[in-house]
C-alpha positions as CSV (number, residue, x, y, z in Angstrom):
1,M,-0.2,12.4,6.3
2,M,0.4,13.5,1.7
3,V,-1.4,11.2,-0.9
4,A,-0.3,11.2,-4.6
5,I,-3.5,10.1,-6.4
6,G,-3.6,9.4,-10.5
7,S,-6.0,8.1,-12.7
8,D,-6.3,7.8,-16.7
9,H,-9.2,8.7,-18.8
10,G,-11.2,5.5,-17.1
11,G,-10.8,6.8,-13.9
12,V,-11.7,10.6,-13.5
13,N,-14.9,10.3,-12.3
14,I,-13.7,8.5,-9.0
15,R,-10.4,11.0,-8.7
16,E,-13.0,13.7,-8.3
17,E,-14.5,11.8,-5.6
18,I,-11.9,10.3,-3.4
19,K,-10.3,14.3,-3.4
20,K,-13.7,15.6,-2.1
21,L,-13.4,12.7,0.7
22,M,-9.8,14.0,1.3
23,D,-10.6,17.6,1.4
24,E,-13.6,16.3,3.5
25,M,-11.0,14.2,5.9
26,G,-8.0,16.8,5.7
27,I,-6.1,14.9,4.1
28,E,-3.3,16.6,2.0
29,Y,-3.0,15.9,-1.5
30,K,-1.4,15.7,-4.7
31,D,-3.3,15.4,-8.3
32,F,-0.8,13.6,-10.7
33,G,-3.5,13.6,-13.7
34,C,-5.2,12.9,-16.0
35,E,-7.1,16.0,-16.6
36,C,-8.8,14.3,-20.5
37,G,-11.9,12.5,-21.4
38,T,-9.9,11.0,-24.2
39,S,-7.3,7.6,-23.9
40,V,-4.4,7.6,-22.0
41,D,-2.1,5.3,-21.5
42,Y,-1.9,4.2,-17.3
43,P,1.6,4.0,-17.0
44,D,1.9,7.2,-17.9
45,Y,0.1,8.0,-14.2
46,A,1.1,5.0,-12.8
47,L,4.2,5.0,-12.8
48,P,5.3,8.7,-11.4
49,V,2.5,8.3,-8.2
50,A,4.3,5.4,-7.5
51,E,8.0,6.3,-7.4
52,K,6.9,10.0,-5.5
53,V,5.2,7.0,-2.5
54,A,8.1,4.6,-2.9
55,S,10.5,7.9,-2.8
56,G,9.1,8.8,0.7
57,E,7.8,11.9,-0.9
58,F,4.0,11.0,-0.2
59,D,3.2,8.4,2.6
60,K,0.1,7.0,0.2
61,G,-1.2,6.9,-2.7
62,I,-4.3,6.1,-4.9
63,L,-4.5,5.1,-8.5
64,I,-8.0,4.4,-10.6
65,C,-8.5,3.5,-13.8
66,G,-11.6,2.1,-15.2
67,T,-11.0,-1.7,-13.5
68,G,-8.2,-0.8,-11.2
69,I,-5.9,-3.8,-12.9
70,G,-3.5,-2.1,-15.4
71,M,-2.8,0.8,-12.3
72,S,-1.8,-1.8,-9.8
73,I,0.4,-4.0,-12.2
74,A,2.5,-0.6,-13.4
75,A,2.4,0.3,-9.7
76,N,3.6,-2.7,-8.2
77,K,6.6,-2.4,-11.1
78,V,8.5,-0.2,-8.6
79,N,10.7,-1.6,-5.4
80,G,8.9,-0.6,-2.5
81,I,5.1,-0.3,-4.0
82,R,3.0,-2.8,-2.2
83,C,-0.2,-1.9,-4.6
84,A,-3.7,-3.4,-3.4
85,L,-6.5,-3.8,-6.0
86,V,-9.4,-3.5,-4.1
87,H,-13.3,-3.1,-4.4
88,D,-14.8,-4.1,-1.4
89,V,-14.7,-2.3,2.3
90,F,-12.9,-5.5,4.1
91,S,-9.9,-6.4,1.7
92,A,-9.5,-2.6,1.5
93,K,-9.2,-2.9,5.8
94,A,-7.6,-5.6,5.4
95,T,-4.5,-4.7,2.9
96,R,-3.6,-2.5,5.1
97,E,-4.1,-4.3,8.8
98,H,-1.9,-7.3,7.2
99,N,0.1,-6.2,4.0
100,D,1.0,-2.4,4.7
101,S,0.1,-1.9,1.5
102,N,1.2,2.5,0.2
103,I,-1.3,2.0,-2.7
104,L,-4.7,2.0,-3.2
105,A,-5.8,0.9,-7.2
106,M,-9.6,0.6,-7.7
107,G,-12.0,0.6,-11.2
108,E,-14.2,3.3,-11.3
109,R,-16.1,0.1,-14.5
110,V,-16.1,-1.7,-11.7
111,I,-17.4,0.1,-8.4
112,G,-19.3,3.4,-8.2
113,P,-18.4,6.2,-6.3
114,G,-20.5,5.8,-3.3
115,L,-18.3,2.5,-2.7
116,A,-15.3,3.9,-3.9
117,R,-15.0,6.6,-1.0
118,E,-16.8,3.8,1.8
119,I,-13.2,2.1,0.6
120,A,-11.0,4.7,0.4
121,K,-11.8,5.9,3.6
122,V,-11.4,2.8,5.2
123,W,-8.1,2.2,3.4
124,L,-7.0,6.0,4.5
125,T,-7.7,5.7,8.4
126,T,-6.5,1.9,8.5
127,D,-3.6,0.5,10.5
128,Y,-0.7,-2.0,10.2
129,E,-1.0,-4.1,12.3
130,G,2.9,-5.3,12.0
131,G,3.7,-8.6,14.4
132,R,2.7,-11.5,12.4
133,H,2.8,-10.0,9.7
134,E,6.4,-8.2,9.7
135,R,7.5,-10.9,8.5
136,R,5.9,-11.8,5.9
137,V,6.3,-8.3,4.5
138,G,10.2,-8.4,5.1
139,K,9.9,-11.3,3.0
140,I,8.6,-9.2,0.1
141,S,10.8,-6.0,0.8
142,E,13.9,-8.4,1.1
143,Y,12.9,-10.4,-2.6
144,E,12.8,-6.4,-3.6
145,S,16.3,-5.5,-2.4
146,K,17.9,-8.1,-4.5
147,R,17.0,-7.0,-7.5
């Protein structure tokens, strides 16, 4: 598995925690930044990660900003992306099983590093169930293909 990870200034600390987690899990990743403590624009980091995931160059992506909202909105503008904003373990599992989410968004100002690690671990290790969910996910893909 290859994971693209990125954050704006509001998500730097949790991004570093998730990178440590992926190192521990033996998951390959590429860090798309940012490398700053000053204000930057979240689309500058969300869109490149989303494009890399949508192209198939990376299997999954993880995005972090202050709330996760901006990152998830920007990432979901890219066709083929199903970015889920998650702040609890149950939703992390459900969005992989039911929605086949390919990008996880989290907010550093909403959750702490320990919970972020738990969420990311569950999200990274949970498989898509398919079955009855395929029809629903397929409708999203069909709609995108008409745009």
